[in-house]
N, C-alpha and C positions, 0 to 999 in steps of 0.2 A: 955760537947760536944754538938754542935748544931745538931739538927735533920736534916737529908737530905730529900729532896723531894722524894716521890715515883716516879717511872717511869711515872705513869699517871699524877701526879701533874706537873712533869717536862714538859711533852708534852703539857699540857694546858698552862703552863707558857710561853713556847716557842712560841706558836701561838699568844699570846697577842702582840708580837713584829711585827707581820705581819699586815700591814695597812688594807688589805682587810678583815682580820678576825676581827679586831677591829671595822671596819665599820658595819659588820654584827651583832656583839654583840650589838652595839648601836641601830641599827634598831630594833632588837628584843626587847630590853628593852623599846624603845618608843612604840612599838606595844603592849607590855604587859601592859604598863601603860594605854594606850587608849583602850585596848581590841579590837585591830584591827586585823582581820584574815590576815594571810600571805600565799601566794602561793610561794613555793620554786621553783625557776627557774634554770634549767640547760640547756642542749642542746635542750630540747623539744622533743627528739626522742620517749619518752614514755608518752607524754601528753595524748594519747588516752587511756591509761591503767588505769583502776579504775574509780571512780566517776568523776563527772564534776569538772573542775578547778574553785576554788573560792579564793578570797582574793587578797590583794595587792601583786604585784610581789616582790620577794626577790631573786635577782640574785646572785648565788654563783660562776659564771664563772670567775670573777676576781681572785678568790682564786684557783690558778692553779699552778701545778708544782710537780715534784718528789722531795720529801724532803730528802729521804734517801733510798739507795738501796745497799744491800749487797748480790751480787749474790751467794757468797759462803755460806751465811746463808739462802738463799732461802726466803728472806723477803724484801718487798718494802713498804715504807711509802709515801703516795701520798695525795695531797690536793684534796678536793672533786670536784672542778671545772675543774680538769684536763681532757682533752679529752681522752676517752677510747682508741682511736686509737694511741694517743701519748704514753700512758703507754704500750700498747702491742708492739709498735715499739721498745721501750727501752728494754723490756724484750727479744724480738727476737734477738737483737744484742748479748745478752749473751746466746742465745740458750735456753731461758726459756719462760714460757707461763702461762696464767691463764687457768688451766686445765678444768674448768667448761664451757668454751666457751660461755661467756655471749653474748646474742644476741645484735648486734650493732644497728639494726633497723634504720639505717641512719648514716650520717657522724658526727652528732653533739653530740652524746651521751657522758656523763661524767662518771667519776668513782663514784661520789656521786649518780647519777641516777642508775648506775648499782647495787649499794648496796641497795638503797631504793626500787627498783623494785624487786630485788631478783630473777630475771629470769636466767635460765641456758640453755645452748644449747644441742646439740645432745649427748655430752659426759657425761651428768648428771648421768646416772646409774652407770658408772664406776668411775668417778672422784668425784662425790658429787656435792653439790650446792654452791651458793655464801657464805652462812653462814658458811660452813665448812672451808673457807679460810680466814675469818675475824679474825685477831688476836687482834686488838685493834682499838679504834675509839675515836675521840674527837668531841663533839657536843655542840650546844647551846640549852638549854632546854627552856621551855615556860616561865621561869622567867628571862631569859636573862643571865643565869649562864653558865659558860664554864666548861664542865665536860669531863673527860677522863676515859676510861675503857680499861682493857686489857693491852697489851704491844706489843713488837716487837719480842717476842720469844714464842715458844709453852709452855715453862715451866712457863711463867708468866701468871697465870690464874686469877689474881685479876680483876674482871669485865669482864671476858671472855664471859660469857653468855649474859651480857648486850650488848656487842658489836655485838654478833651474832643476838640478837633480832632486831637490826636495819635492817637486811636483809629482804626485803619484807614489811617493815612498811610503805612504800610510804610517808615518811617524817612526819608521824603523831607523832613520838616521839621527834623530834627535827631536827635542821639544822646540818647535818653532815659536819664537816669542814675538817677532815683528817681521813684516815683509813690506818691501817697496814695490809697487805695481805701476806699470804703464797703463794709462787709461786713454780712451779716445772719445771724440765728440759723438753724440748719438747721431745716426744717419738722418739726413734731412727729409728723405722720402722713402716710403715703402709701398709695395704692392704685392698681393698674394693672388696666385692663379691656381685653378684646379683643372686637371686633365683626367679624363676617364680612360684608363689603359691598364693592361696587365703588367706584371712585374718585368718581364723580358723587354717589352717596349719601353717601359719607364727607364730601365737601366740604359738602353740604347740611346734614348733621347738625352738623358742626363750626361752621358759621356760625349755626345755630340755638342751639347750646349756648353759643357765645361771647356771645350777647346775654342770657344768663340768669345769675343769681347762683350760679354753680357754681365750685368751686375747681379750675378747669382749669389744669394746670401745663405739660403737654406733650402732643403728639400726633404720631403717625406713621402714614401709610398706605402700604402696599406689598403688591403681589401678592395683592389681595383681602382684606386684613386691616387694620382700623383699631385701633391701640393707643393707649389714652388713659391719661394719668397724672393723678391727682388728688393734691393735697397741701395741707396746712394744719392746722387744728385737728381733733382726732380726731372730734368730733361732726359737723363740716361734711363731712369726707371720707366718713364712714360714711353720712350721709344722702344725699350725692350718688351714692355707689356704688349704694345701694339704688334710687334714683330712676332712674338711667340704665340699670341692668341690665348686659347683657354678661356675658362669662365672666371671673371673677377670675383674675389671673395670680399664681402664688405669688411672694412677695417676692424669693426668691433668683433666680428666672428673670427677674423684672422688672428687678432691679438690673443683671443681666448684659446685658439687652437695652438699657436706657437708656445704660449705660456704653459698650457697643459702638457705639451710634448716635452718642453724643457724640464718641467718638474715631475714628469712621469706620473701624471694623474689623468691622462686622457683615456679614451675608450680602450685602446690597445693595452695599455698598462693595467687598467682596471680588470680587463678580462684575463690578462696574464696573472694577476694576483689571485684570481679565483682558481685558475689552473694550477698554480703553484701550491695552493692549499689542498689540492686534490692529488698531489704527487708529481706534477710536472716541474720543470726547471725553466727559468728565464735565462737564456744565454745572450751574452753580448759578444759579437764577432767583429773584430777589426780586420778588414780584408782589402784587397786591391779593388778600387772603384770599378774597374773593368771586369771583375769576376762575374760570371753568370749567376743565376739564381742558385742558392744553396739547395742541393737536391735532397730535401727532407719534406715529407708530407706533414707540414705543421704551419701554424700561424706565424707569419713573418712581417716585420716592419723594417723598411729600408730607409736609412738616413745618410747624411753627409755625402750626397751625390753618389751613393752606392758604396761608400767606404765603411759604413757601420751597419751591421745587420743584427736585428733582434729576433731570436727564435724562442718559441714556447714549445717545448717538446719533452717527451719521456725517453727519448733515444739515449742509448748508452754514451758515456763520456768519450770513450775512444772513437766512436763513430762521428760525433760532433767535432771533435778536435781534428780528426783526419780530414773532414770536409773543409774545415777552416784552413788547414795547411794547403789543401788543393787550391784554395782561393787566395793563396799567398798571404795568409794572415794567422791570427791566433784567436782562441775562444776562451772566454771567462764565464764562470758560473756567477751570474749577477744575483739571482735570488733562487732559493730552493735548496735541496739537499746538496751539501758540499763535501760529503764523505770521501769522494774520489778526488778531491782537490779543487781549489777555486781558480787558480791562474794556470795558464798554459805552461807546461814545463819549458824551461829555458835550455838552449843548446849548452853543452858542457863548458865551452870556453866562456860564453857570456855569463853562465851561472857562477863560475869561479871569480870572474871580475866583479860581479854584483856582490858576492859574499865578501870579497876583499874590501870593497868600498864600505859596506855595512860594518865590517869589523874595525875599520879605521875610525869610524865615527862612534861606534858603540861596541867596544871590545868585549863587554860582558853580556851582550844581548839583553839589555835592560828594557828597551822600549818596544812596546806592542809586539811581544814575541808571537810568532805564528800568523800575524796578519797577512804577511806576504809569503804564502806557503810555497811559492816557486823558488825561493832561496833555500 
């Protein structure tokens, strides 16, 4: 009896029939033979993120389209060059969504860029991050080989962790060609509440509420106001809103606020852009939600129930990173001068492991060299 291909092998085999995928494989093989660095190109919406762009462009945008979508199974398989807006529109028709609310950061963002950047929006503390929704992926490694990991269902765990490792890798592990993502129904009910309080009180309340059975979906504190989003079943949202109090925000204003926060075009980020143009830097700190206010005299935005802090400051790199470590986290230069490094230095053991993984996928360092400067 002939052996059947595994789901991963079948996925890789199917992609070889796609002309755009074949072209990318050939380009990578040529680059590998010549040791030519490649810069993976999508919509360019996240080109600012990470280290400086280097290498010859390798455009994945011709590889676009939804390959398979089973709304009843809550799974979609999509080619990496597909515009993120196109995928979200297709999901919305079925009343479904990407629960982690990936920042779009412009109109041109692609699904591959979403996975490579690994960024999540306001719903991150409740819904999880990008890696939590990646079920499978097909990519080209640094030898020009086509590899597939994971699958299209949760129970197919072969290569599951490898697929998840692509989230946030900024293209260093390979050229993502296709991903399978878990999706969820859009929440039936939402409510947004506003509370006037300082940051210390906001952090205290958020930590208290996080330990209670409340449908907390997102939060943001800035300039003396805590904005809270509840979502879930109608009865749960209504009961929580009544219990918490605060000032209800009309749905149209609430939607505009959360979309602006998700896409980093609200008032805080607009002012941050002006400050960056004048020499400041926008820092993104991932810290323990219970950490107190970061002790810097600067503009600060708090998200993710205290777990994500945005700082606009001209303070030295060492000072900001030391404060992040005190808060049991790390700090990334999101926008502004990156001469002192973008990402928080890794501990030696973790750095060796990360470099070993990158070398296994891309032994010649072809893909996006320098984007992950912590390696």
